[in-house]
C-alpha positions, 0 to 999 in steps of 0.5 A: 684957307688952311695950310698943311703943316710941313716938316718931320713931325706931322701927326701921321709922322709922329705916330710912325716914329712912335711906332718904330721906337716901340718895335725897337724897344720890343726887338732889344728885349725879346729873348730870341738871341742870348744877349737880349735875354740878358738884357730882359733879365736886367729888366726884370730885376728892375734896372731899365737904364742898366738894360739899355746900357748894358752891352752884353759880350761873352765871358771867355773860356778860360774865366768860364771855369770859375762860375758853377753851372752846366757846361752847355750854358753860355756866360755873359758880362755886362758893363753896367753892373745891377744889383739883385736881391743878394748881390751886385751882378755882372755875369749872367748865365744863359741857357737855351730853353726852346726853340727851332733855328730862328725862334729860339728862346733863351732865359738868363739868370745871375751867374754863381761862382765856384766855392 
């Protein structure tokens, strides 16, 4: 007689856990909130580990005046520096592109300092 396998990793639970992990990663990089737009920008620059470990937080209003850009932009600093084609980046500017309440869409790009 065939015995049923007991435990965490049966065939069905592997598919369930795999699906949950994929959903968590998609939720992490979907740019519906500014911090996810920052992570997506880092991922698009080719730094997947830095994107997962970035931990973006808003830059204080006193430090925002040092960066060139729209006053409506939000600035986020990341704990894991990454490099793009020009230099090392640790601050990104986030702009709201479109959206209606929950379906907001944000785009992040490396911030440039005033000269």
